[in-house]
Structure formats: structure tokens, C-alpha cells
DOBA-991579 format. One record per residue (C-alpha): residue number from 1; residue in one letter; chain; x, z, y. Coordinates in steps of 0.25 Angstrom, whole numbers, always signed. Example, Ala and Ser with C-alpha at 12.3 -4.5 7.8 and 13.67 -1.06 7.14 Angstrom:
REM residues 2
+-----+----+----+-------+-------+-------+
|   i | aa | ch |  east |    up | north |
+-----+----+----+-------+-------+-------+
|   1 |  a |  A |   +49 |   +31 |   -18 |
|   2 |  s |  A |   +55 |   +29 |    -4 |
+-----+----+----+-------+-------+-------+
REM end
This chain:
REM residues 166
+-----+----+----+-------+-------+-------+
|   i | aa | ch |  east |    up | north |
+-----+----+----+-------+-------+-------+
|   1 |  m |  A |  +345 |  +535 |  +423 |
|   2 |  a |  A |  +356 |  +525 |  +421 |
|   3 |  r |  A |  +353 |  +510 |  +426 |
|   4 |  l |  A |  +353 |  +500 |  +415 |
|   5 |  t |  A |  +363 |  +489 |  +416 |
|   6 |  p |  A |  +360 |  +475 |  +412 |
|   7 |  l |  A |  +368 |  +470 |  +401 |
|   8 |  a |  A |  +373 |  +458 |  +408 |
|   9 |  e |  A |  +380 |  +467 |  +419 |
|  10 |  l |  A |  +387 |  +474 |  +407 |
|  11 |  v |  A |  +392 |  +462 |  +401 |
|  12 |  e |  A |  +397 |  +456 |  +413 |
|  13 |  s |  A |  +405 |  +468 |  +416 |
|  14 |  c |  A |  +411 |  +469 |  +402 |
|  15 |  m |  A |  +414 |  +453 |  +402 |
|  16 |  s |  A |  +420 |  +452 |  +416 |
|  17 |  e |  A |  +434 |  +455 |  +412 |
|  18 |  a |  A |  +434 |  +445 |  +400 |
|  19 |  l |  A |  +427 |  +434 |  +409 |
|  20 |  a |  A |  +437 |  +437 |  +420 |
|  21 |  r |  A |  +449 |  +434 |  +410 |
|  22 |  q |  A |  +442 |  +420 |  +407 |
|  23 |  g |  A |  +441 |  +418 |  +422 |
|  24 |  f |  A |  +426 |  +420 |  +423 |
|  25 |  a |  A |  +421 |  +429 |  +434 |
|  26 |  s |  A |  +408 |  +431 |  +426 |
|  27 |  a |  A |  +401 |  +426 |  +414 |
|  28 |  d |  A |  +392 |  +417 |  +423 |
|  29 |  v |  A |  +398 |  +404 |  +417 |
|  30 |  i |  A |  +398 |  +408 |  +403 |
|  31 |  a |  A |  +384 |  +413 |  +404 |
|  32 |  a |  A |  +379 |  +402 |  +411 |
|  33 |  w |  A |  +386 |  +391 |  +403 |
|  34 |  p |  A |  +374 |  +386 |  +395 |
|  35 |  d |  A |  +367 |  +383 |  +409 |
|  36 |  i |  A |  +380 |  +378 |  +415 |
|  37 |  a |  A |  +384 |  +368 |  +403 |
|  38 |  g |  A |  +370 |  +366 |  +397 |
|  39 |  e |  A |  +366 |  +363 |  +383 |
|  40 |  p |  A |  +373 |  +359 |  +374 |
|  41 |  l |  A |  +386 |  +360 |  +381 |
|  42 |  a |  A |  +384 |  +375 |  +383 |
|  43 |  s |  A |  +384 |  +377 |  +368 |
|  44 |  y |  A |  +397 |  +370 |  +366 |
|  45 |  s |  A |  +405 |  +375 |  +378 |
|  46 |  q |  A |  +408 |  +388 |  +384 |
|  47 |  p |  A |  +416 |  +392 |  +396 |
|  48 |  v |  A |  +429 |  +399 |  +392 |
|  49 |  k |  A |  +436 |  +403 |  +406 |
|  50 |  m |  A |  +438 |  +400 |  +420 |
|  51 |  e |  A |  +452 |  +397 |  +424 |
|  52 |  w |  A |  +455 |  +400 |  +439 |
|  53 |  p |  A |  +466 |  +393 |  +447 |
|  54 |  k |  A |  +477 |  +403 |  +449 |
|  55 |  r |  A |  +481 |  +399 |  +463 |
|  56 |  a |  A |  +477 |  +406 |  +476 |
|  57 |  r |  A |  +466 |  +402 |  +485 |
|  58 |  p |  A |  +471 |  +392 |  +496 |
|  59 |  e |  A |  +462 |  +401 |  +507 |
|  60 |  p |  A |  +457 |  +415 |  +505 |
|  61 |  d |  A |  +442 |  +412 |  +507 |
|  62 |  a |  A |  +443 |  +399 |  +499 |
|  63 |  p |  A |  +436 |  +400 |  +485 |
|  64 |  p |  A |  +445 |  +400 |  +473 |
|  65 |  p |  A |  +448 |  +387 |  +467 |
|  66 |  p |  A |  +439 |  +383 |  +456 |
|  67 |  a |  A |  +442 |  +387 |  +441 |
|  68 |  t |  A |  +443 |  +379 |  +428 |
|  69 |  l |  A |  +432 |  +382 |  +418 |
|  70 |  v |  A |  +437 |  +382 |  +404 |
|  71 |  v |  A |  +425 |  +378 |  +394 |
|  72 |  r |  A |  +426 |  +378 |  +379 |
|  73 |  v |  A |  +418 |  +366 |  +373 |
|  74 |  e |  A |  +416 |  +362 |  +359 |
|  75 |  s |  A |  +423 |  +348 |  +357 |
|  76 |  a |  A |  +410 |  +340 |  +356 |
|  77 |  f |  A |  +405 |  +344 |  +369 |
|  78 |  a |  A |  +419 |  +343 |  +377 |
|  79 |  l |  A |  +416 |  +329 |  +383 |
|  80 |  e |  A |  +402 |  +333 |  +387 |
|  81 |  a |  A |  +408 |  +346 |  +394 |
|  82 |  q |  A |  +418 |  +337 |  +400 |
|  83 |  h |  A |  +408 |  +328 |  +406 |
|  84 |  l |  A |  +400 |  +340 |  +411 |
|  85 |  a |  A |  +411 |  +348 |  +417 |
|  86 |  p |  A |  +408 |  +344 |  +432 |
|  87 |  l |  A |  +393 |  +348 |  +430 |
|  88 |  l |  A |  +398 |  +361 |  +423 |
|  89 |  i |  A |  +407 |  +365 |  +434 |
|  90 |  e |  A |  +396 |  +362 |  +444 |
|  91 |  r |  A |  +387 |  +371 |  +437 |
|  92 |  i |  A |  +397 |  +382 |  +436 |
|  93 |  n |  A |  +400 |  +381 |  +451 |
|  94 |  a |  A |  +385 |  +382 |  +454 |
|  95 |  l |  A |  +384 |  +394 |  +445 |
|  96 |  y |  A |  +395 |  +401 |  +453 |
|  97 |  g |  A |  +392 |  +395 |  +467 |
|  98 |  w |  A |  +406 |  +390 |  +470 |
|  99 |  a |  A |  +416 |  +380 |  +464 |
| 100 |  c |  A |  +422 |  +390 |  +454 |
| 101 |  v |  A |  +425 |  +380 |  +443 |
| 102 |  g |  A |  +432 |  +367 |  +446 |
| 103 |  r |  A |  +434 |  +362 |  +432 |
| 104 |  i |  A |  +431 |  +364 |  +418 |
| 105 |  v |  A |  +441 |  +363 |  +406 |
| 106 |  l |  A |  +436 |  +361 |  +392 |
| 107 |  k |  A |  +442 |  +367 |  +380 |
| 108 |  q |  A |  +437 |  +362 |  +367 |
| 109 |  g |  A |  +434 |  +372 |  +356 |
| 110 |  p |  A |  +423 |  +380 |  +349 |
| 111 |  v |  A |  +412 |  +387 |  +357 |
| 112 |  r |  A |  +406 |  +400 |  +353 |
| 113 |  r |  A |  +390 |  +398 |  +353 |
| 114 |  p |  A |  +380 |  +409 |  +351 |
| 115 |  p |  A |  +375 |  +410 |  +337 |
| 116 |  p |  A |  +363 |  +401 |  +334 |
| 117 |  k |  A |  +349 |  +407 |  +336 |
| 118 |  r |  A |  +341 |  +411 |  +323 |
| 119 |  p |  A |  +329 |  +404 |  +321 |
| 120 |  p |  A |  +316 |  +413 |  +323 |
| 121 |  a |  A |  +312 |  +420 |  +311 |
| 122 |  r |  A |  +300 |  +414 |  +303 |
| 123 |  p |  A |  +287 |  +421 |  +304 |
| 124 |  l |  A |  +283 |  +431 |  +292 |
| 125 |  a |  A |  +272 |  +429 |  +283 |
| 126 |  p |  A |  +262 |  +441 |  +283 |
| 127 |  q |  A |  +266 |  +445 |  +269 |
| 128 |  e |  A |  +281 |  +446 |  +274 |
| 129 |  e |  A |  +276 |  +455 |  +286 |
| 130 |  a |  A |  +268 |  +464 |  +276 |
| 131 |  v |  A |  +281 |  +466 |  +267 |
| 132 |  i |  A |  +289 |  +470 |  +279 |
| 133 |  a |  A |  +279 |  +479 |  +284 |
| 134 |  g |  A |  +277 |  +486 |  +270 |
| 135 |  a |  A |  +293 |  +488 |  +269 |
| 136 |  v |  A |  +294 |  +495 |  +282 |
| 137 |  s |  A |  +281 |  +503 |  +281 |
| 138 |  d |  A |  +287 |  +515 |  +275 |
| 139 |  v |  A |  +297 |  +516 |  +288 |
| 140 |  s |  A |  +292 |  +528 |  +296 |
| 141 |  d |  A |  +300 |  +525 |  +309 |
| 142 |  e |  A |  +292 |  +514 |  +317 |
| 143 |  a |  A |  +303 |  +509 |  +324 |
| 144 |  l |  A |  +312 |  +507 |  +312 |
| 145 |  r |  A |  +300 |  +501 |  +305 |
| 146 |  a |  A |  +298 |  +490 |  +315 |
| 147 |  a |  A |  +312 |  +488 |  +315 |
| 148 |  l |  A |  +312 |  +485 |  +299 |
| 149 |  a |  A |  +300 |  +477 |  +301 |
| 150 |  r |  A |  +307 |  +468 |  +311 |
| 151 |  l |  A |  +319 |  +467 |  +302 |
| 152 |  g |  A |  +311 |  +464 |  +290 |
| 153 |  r |  A |  +304 |  +453 |  +297 |
| 154 |  e |  A |  +316 |  +447 |  +302 |
| 155 |  i |  A |  +323 |  +447 |  +288 |
| 156 |  t |  A |  +310 |  +441 |  +281 |
| 157 |  a |  A |  +309 |  +431 |  +292 |
| 158 |  r |  A |  +323 |  +426 |  +290 |
| 159 |  e |  A |  +323 |  +425 |  +275 |
| 160 |  t |  A |  +323 |  +412 |  +269 |
| 161 |  r |  A |  +315 |  +411 |  +257 |
| 162 |  p |  A |  +321 |  +402 |  +246 |
| 163 |  n |  A |  +311 |  +390 |  +243 |
| 164 |  t |  A |  +320 |  +384 |  +232 |
| 165 |  k |  A |  +328 |  +390 |  +221 |
| 166 |  v |  A |  +343 |  +389 |  +222 |
+-----+----+----+-------+-------+-------+
REM end
């Protein structure tokens, strides 16, 4: 039997080339950005790329010189991000365990945010549950009947009832 592979391993291998083009060794900084920056700054900023110096190391065993982290930030939070830059550098370096980031460059611009979470559906009245159960009662396949009932509950719970005439 084949070993099941965690999705995190597959995503990392798929994204490694794109991340490398932006100077990231892995998705650690991007994934941990909410913990690194804290709220609300994490909602209005995102790491874009790491710019590594092109010069050679002075000694073969010496660590590479620190990189510059480019962060896109919305203009209203740019000043806060500028003041927090030393703390952000410290947290990123603690994440990696060495001084990989030496400075942060802020680029003002729009930041992509995940879509807002929908509010929970309202509870259904017993008569609404009865209508849904009656509508799916003729379906012979049990799994299909259960799926249709869930769909009916979701649609009914999300419906808005007009209280006033337009």
C-alpha cells in the first residue's frame, strides 16, 4: 500500500522554485508572518522577497551576509511597520536561528487579504427542518439524501426574509 503524503510536503515541493526566485529558502517567513508581525500589522503587510547580497563570502566557513527583506505594506501602516522593523528582524532571525535578515525595506502598496469569513448560519425553525426533510424524502440514495438535506439547510439558513415592502 502506498504511503500517504501530507499535503504540507507536497505544497512545499511545488512552491520551492517560486519561493527561490523571490529569495526565500522556504515558506517559513510567509507562513509565520502573522506570528512575526502580530495583529493588525500582519493583516496590512506581507513579505514579498528576500534580496541576498551578490558578493562572495570573506571566509569559506563564515555565514553569508544578511539579506534584505522586502515587505509590502499598506500606506496607513507603513509608519508602524517602520518602527517595528528592528523587532521584526529579531523575530525572523529567531525563527531561522541565525542572522539571515539584516534590514527591512518597506514598499507601499495594496496587500492581498483572505476573503472575510462568513458569519455562522442561523438555526432553523422546526417547520423549516420539516420542509427540508419532506423535500428530500423521495431520494432513495442515503448519501445523496443527506447531502441534499445539508444543502437545503445551508440555503434556508442563509436566506434573508424581507420584513418590509420595497
